[in-house]
N, C-alpha and C positions, 0 to 999 in steps of 0.2 A: 514585349518578353517575360514572361511569366520569373518569379522568384526560384531559388530552388530552395525544397523544404531543408535540408541542412546541407552542411559542408564537413566531412571529414579530411582530415588532410594524410589520417592514418587508419587503422583497424586494429591494432596491437596496442594496446592499453597495462600498465603497470598496477596493481591494485594492492595497496595496505591496510589492513586492519590494525587498530591498537584496543587494547579493552584494559577497563580500569575498574576492578570487583566490588569498590565501594566498600560502604562500612554501615548495617544496620543501626549500631548501639550509635554512631552519630549523623544519624538519619542521613546518610551520604547515598546515594543510588549508583548504581552500576553503570557505566558508560560506555559505549562502544562508537568508533569515530574510524571514519572510510575518507582514505585518499586516494586519488586517481592520478597518477604521473606526479605526487607531490603535493597535490594541490587536493583541500579539503573540500569533500560535498557537502551540501548544505543542508541538513534537517529541517530548517523553518523555510525553506524556499518550497521543499517536497512537500511538506505539511498544508502549504496553501493550494496544492494542486491535489491532493489524496490524502486525507487523515487515516492511516492505519493504525499508527504506533507514534502517541504523543511522547510516549516513556525512550523513544528512539531508536536507533538502528540497531540491526541485528545478520548474524549470517549462520548457515551451516544445516536449516531447515525450512521447512515451509509454510513460515507463519506472518503474524504480522510486521514483526520486526525487521526480516530479510524483503519482507515486499516494500515496507519504505527506503531501505537500502536500496534496493533495484531502481526505485523510481528515482530515489537522488544520483543515484550514479546515470542513470540515463537522462536527465535534467543534464547535468555534467558534459555530459560524453556528446549530445546531439544539440545542445542547446535549442529545444524546439520541444514546447508543451505537448505539442499534437503525438509527434511521433514517443516519448516519452510514455505518454497515458498509453500508447495503444501497444508498446512493446514491453513494461515493467513487468506485467505478472510472467510474461515467458521468458523472459532476461532474469526474472528471479529462480525458475526452476531450472534453467539452462546456465547459469554461472553461479548466483548466491547462495544456494540453498547446500551448493555441494563444498562450499566453502569449511575445512575443517580445520582445526577443531574447533569446535563452538567455547564460546567465552575464555577465546586466547588468542593472541596477536598472528597475525599470519601475513604471508607477502606471496602475489600471484600474478600473473604475466597473462595477460587473456587476448583471445584474437576473435574479434566478432564480424569478422567477412563472411564464413559461413552463415552464420546467425542472421544477418540481414540478408541474405541471398534466401535462405527459408523464409523468412518473414516477408517477401516483397509486397505480397498483399497488401498485408498490414500496411505498409507504407504508403501503399497508393491509399488507403480508406484515410491514414491520417491527412493526406495532403487533401482530400476532397474536406472532409472536415474542417481544414483550417481555411480552405478556401470559401467555404459558406460561411463560415464565422466571419471573414473579411468582408465579403459582400455585407452580412447583417450591420457590422460596423458600420461600414461606408452609406448604409443608409441613414443610418443614428447620428451619422457625423454630418451627412445632409441636410437632415432634418432639423438639428439643431442648430446648425449655421444659419438655415431660413428663418429661424425663429427669431435669431439674434438680429437679421439683417431688417427683418419686416416685421416686426411685434404684431402688428395688428392683422395683417395677412395670415398669419400662425395661427391665431387664436378664431379666425373665421374660417378656415380652411378644413375640410372633414377628412380627416387623417383613415388612409385607406392599409396601410402598415398595421398587420397583425402580430403581435406578440409573439414569440417564438417559447414555447414552453416544454421543458425538458420534464421527461418523467421520471422520476427518481423511483428505485428499487425498493421496496421494504424489507426490512431485516428477516431472513427464513427462520431465525432462532431468535430467542432472548435468553436474558440470565437467570440464570435455574433451570433451563433445558440439560435435560440428560440423555446424550446420544450417544450411537455407539458407531466406530470408526469403519469404514470399509476397505482400510488399507493401512500400510504399516508405516506408521510413521516415526522416526528416530527410533528409540527400543521399543517403542511399545507397537503389539503385534495388531493385525486387523481383527476387528471384533471388540476391542478394548472400549471400556465406557467410560465417557468424560462429561464433565458438567461445564457448559457456558459460562464463563468467569465475566466476559466483559464484551460490549456491544460498541461499534464503531461506524463512524460517517461511511454512507454506502451501502450496509447492508452487512459487513463482514463482523464476525467473531473470532473471540478469542478463547480457547476450550483447554483442560486441566484435567487428567485422566485420574481414575481411582489409583492408579499406583503412586501419583503426584509427578509427572510426567507432563510440564509445560510445552503443548503440542501448537502455541502461538496461535496466529491468525488463518481465518478461513474467509475467501471471499464467498460473495454469496452463488457463484458459478461452483467453486470447490465444495460449499456445505452441501449442492445439490447431488454432487458427484459423490463426495466421500462420507458425507454423516448420513445417519438414521436417526430420525427420533426416538427417543424411546417413553419420556414424559416428563415433566414437568415438577420439578421439587418447591415444596417454600423457601426459597432461599434466595437472597440477597447480597449481592458483595462489590464494594468499592475500590476498583483496582488503582493503584498507585504505583508501583512499579514492579519487577521480576521479584526483587529481594524481597520485596515484603509478602508478595505471593507464596513464595519459597518458604518464607517462616511461618506465614498463616496456614499451610499445608501440614508442616509439621507440627505446628501446635493445635491440628485437629479441626480447624474451620470447616473443612469438608466432609467430614466422617457422615455428619447426620443425611446426606446430598443422596449416598447410592443405597439401596434396598433392595 
């Protein structure tokens, strides 16, 4: 009998978010924390799966912080990396991006029953991925056991296992690229110009508009769908935190990027 992919005793969860504004004068960053049924979700654990937003979690828009938050929540709820990886981007748009207001505490009760029904095909794919990786791990463990029990034979045996290579997707945009949005995000209308200020592992980027709206992160698929390349500006930027980003925009750091 195969083990279940995940087990849920319920589909309704209470979500609470807290926000601490921080203090740039003291070098103190803003901080968002999320709790599911009173238990805090782990940013650190989610970063080991996908590194969208090392600066922290967020909500209320479709960027990198909410993507990291969605992943952390899915890991907490499902206790299964394969399911979390398969669902978290859609979970972001279905739930996290809608939690308002931004940069304030909130409480919501969500029911994910319909969400799971709508994503039955994704759950099946997650099960397939887990089974494939378990099979590969089984081969690795058998090979290691053979090496330990019979080191001489292991050295003279021709290995027939071929390592699996994963194809990494290259970033679509880089820091300094000026793009145009194809949809409305936050209060920025479609057609807004923005510059890429950060790239993160997996090919995602974060952008800030000419008007100073931080639209957060876009995955590779979201870049292809919502962003159009305009030109590359001679511009470098080292992102530290959202607080510093807004301070730098007010100081005119991004003025020379848009022409």
